[in-house]
N, C-alpha and C positions, 0 to 999 in steps of 0.2 A: 451726486448732489452738488449744485453749484454754490458759491458762496453767498449769492443773493437769497437762497431759501433757507440759509442758516440764520437763527435769531441773532442779533447784533450782540446782545448780552454774552454769547458763546464764542464770538470771534476773538481771537487774541489781539490785545492792544498794539503790540508792536512786535517787529520782526525780533526773533531771537538772535542774539549774536553768537559769532563762530566760537566754539569752545573746543577744549582740548590744548594739548600742548603747542604753543606758536612761537615760533623762532624768528629772529632777524637775520637775513644775510649779512655776511662781512667776510673778510679775507680768509678766515679759517674755514667757516662754513659757507660756501657760496649759495647753497641751495636752502632756502628758508623753509621751515615747517608751517603750512598754511593753517594747521589744525582742521578741525571737522566743520563742513558746512552748516550753516544754520539749521535747526531743527524744524521740519515741516510737520504741522499737525494734521493728522487724517480726520476725515469727515466724522468717524465714529469717536474720536477724542473730544469733539465739541458738539456733538449733537446726539442726545440720548435716543432719539427715534432712529437714528442710523444705526447706533449700537445694538439696539433691540432687533432691527431687521437683520443684522449679521448674526445675532444670537438665534434666531429663527432658522437662518440659513444652516448654521453648524448643526442645530438640532435636527433638523430634516434630514442631514446628510448622515448622522448617526442612527436616526430612525429607519433610513433606507438601509443601512448595513444590517440592522437587526432583521429586517424583513428578508433581506437577501440570504442572511444565513438561516432562517427559517425555511426559506425556498429551496437552499441547498438540502437540507435535510429531508425535505418532503420530495424533492426530485429523486433522491437516492431511493427512498422506500417505494415511490409510486411508478416509476419510470422502467419498463423492462429493459433489462441489459441489452437484448436483441433488436430493440425498436430502431429504426432508421428514418431519419426525415431529410428533407431536402432544404438546404439553406443557402441561398445566393450570398455570395459567389462561391461558397466553399463546396457546393454540390451535396451528395448523399453523404451524410455523417450519423454518427451514433447520436440518438436523441439524449441518452443519459449523459454522455461526456459533454455534449454541448451545453445542457442544462447546469451540470455540475460546475463546469468553467465558468460560464456566465454568471451564476449566482456567487459563487466563491470569489471570483475577480471583483464583482460589484461591492461585495461586503467589505473586502479589503480596501478597495480604491476609495470608498465613502469614508471609511474610517480616516485614511490618509488625508484626504481632501478637506474633511472636517476639521482636523487638527491644523492643516495649514491655514485654513481660512480663519479659525479661531486666533491662530497666532499672528496673522497678518492684519487683522481688523479690531481686535479688542484687547489682546495683550499689549503691554507696554513696548514701544518701539524707540524710546529715547536713546541715543546713541551715548555710551559710557566710556569716557577716556580713564585710563589708569596706567600709572608708571609701573615699570618692570621693578620686580622686588626679589629679594632672595628667595632660594627654595625653602629655607626654613621659616615658617610663618610666625610672626610674633603675636603674643596676645592680643595686640590691637587689631592685626590683621583678621584672625580668627573671629574676633568680635564682629568686624565688619562683614565677613562672610556670612556669619549668621544672620546679620541685620539685612544684608542683600538678600538672603535666602527668604527671609520673612516678608521682605518688599516685594520680592517677586512673586510669591505666593499672593500676596494682597493684590498685586497689580494684574495677575492673571484672572481675578474676578471668579475663581473657582467657586468660592464660598457664595457670592453674590449671584451669580448666573446658575442658578440651581436647574434651570431647564437643559442647559449645557451639560452641567455635571452628570445628572441623572441619565440623559440619553448615551453620553459617553460611557459610562459604567455599564449601561446595559449592552452597548454594542461590544465593548472589550469583554464582557462576561459571555455573550453568546457565540463570537466569533471562534473561540477555541475548540466550540463543540463541532465544527467542521473537521477539525483534526481527528477527534475522536471517532466520527462517523467513518472516515478514511481508514481507520485501523481495521475496519470491518472489511475492507478490500485488500488486505494483505494476502488473502486467498480464501478459498471455500472452506467452510467447517469440514473437517474429515468426518465426522459422526462415526459410523461404523463402515465407511466405504472401503477402508484399507483391510477390513476383515472378510470381505466377501468378494466374490467373483460371479461371472455369469454362470457358472457350473451350478446346477440344481438336479434334484432327482428326476430322471427321465430324460434328461438331456443327451442326446447322441453325441458321440464322438466322430468328428468329421476330419477326414485326411486333408493336412494343409496344401498337399501338392495337387491331388485330385479333385478336391472340393466334394468328395463322396463319403457317405456314412461308412464306418468301417465294422467288418465282421471278425470274429476270431480268427478265421482261415485267412484274412488278409495279413496278419501279423506272422511272420515266420520267426522260428527260434533264432535268436541272436541278432534280429534286425532292430533298427531304431527308427520309430515313425514319429512324426510331429502332428498334433491333432489340435483342433480349435472347437468350441461349442457349436452345435448346430445352430443356424439362425445368424450367425455373426459373419457379416461379409465385409470384404475389403473396401467396398463403396460406402459403408456407414460411416458417418460423420466422427463417431466415438471409436472407430475400430482400433486405433493405435493405443488409445487409453485402456480399452477393455482387453485386447490380446496381452497387453503388457502385463496383466494380472492372471489372464486365463490360458496362456500358452502351456501347452501339455506335450511330454515325450513319452511314448508308449515303448516299451522292451518286452519281449517275450522270453522268460527264462524256463529252464525246466524246473518244475514246482520243487523237485528234491534239491536244488541250489539255493532257494530261498531261505535263509537263516532266521528272519525275522518273523515271528509268529502273525503279528498284526498285518504285515507286509502281505502274507500268504492269504489271510482272510480277505483282504481288501482287493485280491487280484481276482482274475478269472483265468483258470487253465494256465496259470504261469504268467499271464500278460499282467504287467504292472504299468500304472500311469502316475507319473510325477511332474510336479512343476517344473517347466523349462527355465525358470527364472532363478539365477544363482542367488544365494542367500548372502553375498558378499557385497557386491554394488550393483547387482541386477543385470548382469550380463546374460545373453541367452547362451545357455549350454548346448554345444553341437558336437562334441568328440565322445566317442563310445569305444570302450576297449573290449571285444566281444568275450575275449578269454578269461578276463578278470571281473566282468560285469561292471567296471567302473566308468563312470562320465567325468570329463573335464571341461573345466570353463576355460575357454580360450584367453581369457584377459589376465587373470592373475593365478591360473594353474590350481584353483581348489579342485579337489577331486572327491567324488561320493560313490560310496559303493552301494549299487543298486540291489544287491543280494542281501543287504543288511539294513534296510530301513532307509537307504540313501544317507547314512550318516557320513559326516566329513572324515576323511582320512588323511587329507593333506591340504594345506593351503589356508588362506586368511579367512574362509567363510566361517561364520559363527554358529550355525546350526544346520541340521538335515533338511533336505528338500521335502516340501509338504507332498504327501500322497494323496491321491483321489480315488476313493473307493468306486470300484466299477462293476458291471455286471452285463446281462445282455436282456434285451427286451423281447416282446412276443414275436417280433419278426427276426430275431436273430442278430440284431445289431448292438455293438457295445455301447453302453450307455453310463452316464454318472449315476450313482446312488446318493449324491447329495454334493455339497460343496466341500471345499478343502476344510479340515479340521482346524489348520493352522494358518495364519495369514501368509501370503507368498510375498516374495522379493526381499530386498536387502535392509537390514538395520530396522526390522519393524519394531523390535523392543525398544529402540532408541527413539522412534517416531511416536510409540504409544498406541 
């Protein structure tokens, strides 16, 4: 807005003089202190219509922030995590990530832009010159600080500009909700996933090396065989996640050598099936001592006795290996008779 459009009664009558400390150059101080330049009034200081326009701009920015925050939450709920869109010039990107970044960035930017525009157009911009003073404040200085604070609060027009105040409070109230929503993305809720694997009643045991279902005659006494659930293929997208819970080791013992009654009941003709995942930190167990019926974890030397319920006899593992109850189906193939009774893997009791 030009000065011609401002009513004459609002125009300053004279140019304000320079203020602040002003010094005169002499022999001791050859550089004079010119003081602060004359204060220049803004359009909003002398025209209430311009001030109201700035107020509406600030309120609009805060309102956009609120809408963007709502859009952030709506995007998180409504957009599938695997949806991909094309955005020039970025190419093919995740629709969810793009929406979350755009809405959250807009919410934060408009709050900042609104605050800056408010300060630059409506809050007082009069330059204040003050002399340096001792660190310990005198009662007069404290009184002046309190007075300056009260004056600053008055000049901010927070009480007068209710539209700005209300929209700012709304934006500042809503934007933290974005952080609460992000807490949900720290990881998927475990629910009961840690307690279950792909093993189920009727699921055949498949040799990991040959990818063929196992018969009892395929497992020799004293041998160690690794198995996986029927239907789980290495080409599956979730193969690594599922095999980390379902990996199985099969050993055939003489039934007379099995000391634990439950282990004997859950075996088939001396064939026992145990989780391959060490209960210490989850390393795959791969070492078997045929004479002692012990299996050894190569990472930290936890040792389990397969003839006695796979209990821990050495090392840092906290509990025995879970056993899988097995039998044979109508075609003579080894099959699971259910899932593991205990969760597999390390530190489950700490994971909950």
